[in-house]
N, C-alpha and C positions, 0 to 999 in steps of 0.2 A: 504494500500500500504506500503510495508516494506521500511524502510529508512536505507541506508548504513551509514557508518561512514565517508564517503567522501561527498564533496559538490555535491548536486544533485538538479535539478530543475524540477518541474512538472507543465507545463503550463495549462491554462484554460481560458475560456471566462467569463468575469465578468460584471455585470450590476448593478449599484447603484439603490437603491429603493427610494431615496429621503427622507429618514427618519433618523433622528439622534438618538443618543443613549438614548435620553429621549422619543423617539417615536413621536416627533413633525414633521409635514410636513413642506416642504419649505426649507429644508437644502440647502445651496448654492451648486451648482453642482461641484464647484472646491474645496470644503472643503476637507482637508486631515487630517487623524487621525493616531496617533501612539499608538499602544497597547503594553504595557510592561508587560509581563506575566512571573512570576516565575514558574518553573516546579511544577508538582504535588508532593504530599507527597511521599517520597522515603524511601527505607530501610536504616537503620543505616549502617554505614561503618562496614564491616566485615573483619576480618583478612584474608589476602591472596587475597583480592579483591580490585582493585584500585577504587578510588573515582569515576572516570569517568564511571565505570561499574555498579554503583548502579542503581537498578530498582525501579519502582513505586510499592507502596503498593496497596492493593485493594482500600483503601480510595483514593489514588492518581489517580487511574483509574476512579473512580466515579467522582472525581473533574474535570478531563479532559472532561468527557461527559457533566457535568453541565456547564462548560465554553462554550462549543459549543452551547448548547441550549440558553444561555444568548446572545451570539453573534448573533445568528439567530434572536432571538426575538427583539433585539435592532438594527437590520440592520447595524451591525458592523463586518460582515464577512471579514476577511483580504483577500486581493488579492496578498499579498506577505508576506511570513513568513521567518524570519531569525532565525535559530535554532542552538544551540550549539551541538557539537558532542557527548555530554554525553548521555548515554542510557536513563536516566530519562527525559531529555528534548526531545529526539527523540520520546520516548513513549508518552509523553504528546501531542506532535504535532500530531502523528499518530492517537491516540484515539480521539483527538479533531476534526481532519479533517474528521473522520468517521461520525461525527454528523453535519457537515456543508452542506449547500445546493449546494455549488460550491467548487470545489477543488482549493486551492490556489497554486501559485507558491511557491516552498519551496527551500530555500538555506540552506544547512547544512554546517557550516563552523567551522574548527578547532579553528580559532582565537576567536570564541565566547565562548569557554569553559572557565569559570571563568574569563571572560573578564573584564577589567577595563572600567570605563565610557567612556574614550576617544576612546577606541577601538570600543565599541558599537556605539558611535556617528558617527565614521568614516564610519562604514558599513551602518548606516541609511542614512547618507548624500550622499552615493553613489547610492541610489535607483533611479530607473527611475521615471520621473515625471508622467508617465502613471499609477503609483501606487497611488491609493486613500487612501487605508487603509493598513498600514504595521503593522506587529506584530513581536516582538522579544520574543523568548522563551529562557530564560537564567537563570542566577544565581545571588544570592547575594554574596558579597556586591555590585558588580558593577551595577547590575540592579537597586537596590534601590537608590544608589547614583545618577545614571542618572535620575531617576524619580524625585528626589528632585531638581536636576539642571534644569530640563525642566518644572517644575510645573508652572513657570511664576510668575509675580508680583501680579497677582490677581486671584489665584486659587479658585476653589470651596471650601468653608470653611470646610464643613464636610469631604470632600474628603482629604483635606490637613491634617486635624487632624488625619485621619486614616493612611495616608501615613507616617506621622511623627512617628507613632508607629512601623513602619517597614512593609515590604512586606513579608507576610507569604508564605509558599508554596501554590501555586495556587492563589496567590493574583494578581490582575490585575489593572494597572493604565492606564487610557484613557486620552491621550493628543490630543488637537486640535491644529494644527499648525497655527501660526499667518500668515504665508505666504503660497504660493502655490509651493514652490521650496524646495525639500528635501535638496539640497546642501547648502541651506542658513538657515538650522534649528538652528544652533548655533548663527546665526546673528539675524534672525527674531524672534526666540523664539517660545514658545507654551504655552498652558494653560492646567492645570490639570482640566479635566471635570468630571471625576468620578474615584472612587477608590473602587474596589469590593473585598471583602474578601471571603474566602471559606464559604459556607453556605448561601451566598447571591445571588448565581447564579440561584436558582430556586424560 
């Protein structure tokens, strides 16, 4: 499904499978997850082309497909995606959605392009509480800074060490919310549950 440069939403029906990202049964039914994904590998900036127009490389396209497989395998398919208007983020979203079992609601927002952590957080906290798993497809440095802010006081050790090295293109940080209310994310906090780098999705 092609994505325009304007805000667009695509609804769907979603049913949780009761399996968390480690594949364990018995996940609390009200558990919410936030997935922070940096866009796939993109072309270098070219003279005469704006940064927002940069496209994915073949490697970046393969990364997007791999992310989708990982999300399906780990029962972490998002039901709402917040996406920057940059071509590379929209392509990452579109290619990834092609590999999901259920189409998510997609919001493409101008404000998410190269957004600061506070802007990203404001959009996340405005999500409906009917959203169980939300994904942001965005850019560094804002995405990486937000991930470190939300990692929590007791993050998964290996994941935190990986995150501190930085979020590469197609890097994914998985946060479990401490509460069940998106609007209180900055108050209730969250915990870094997993950090996946390119090459680890398959």
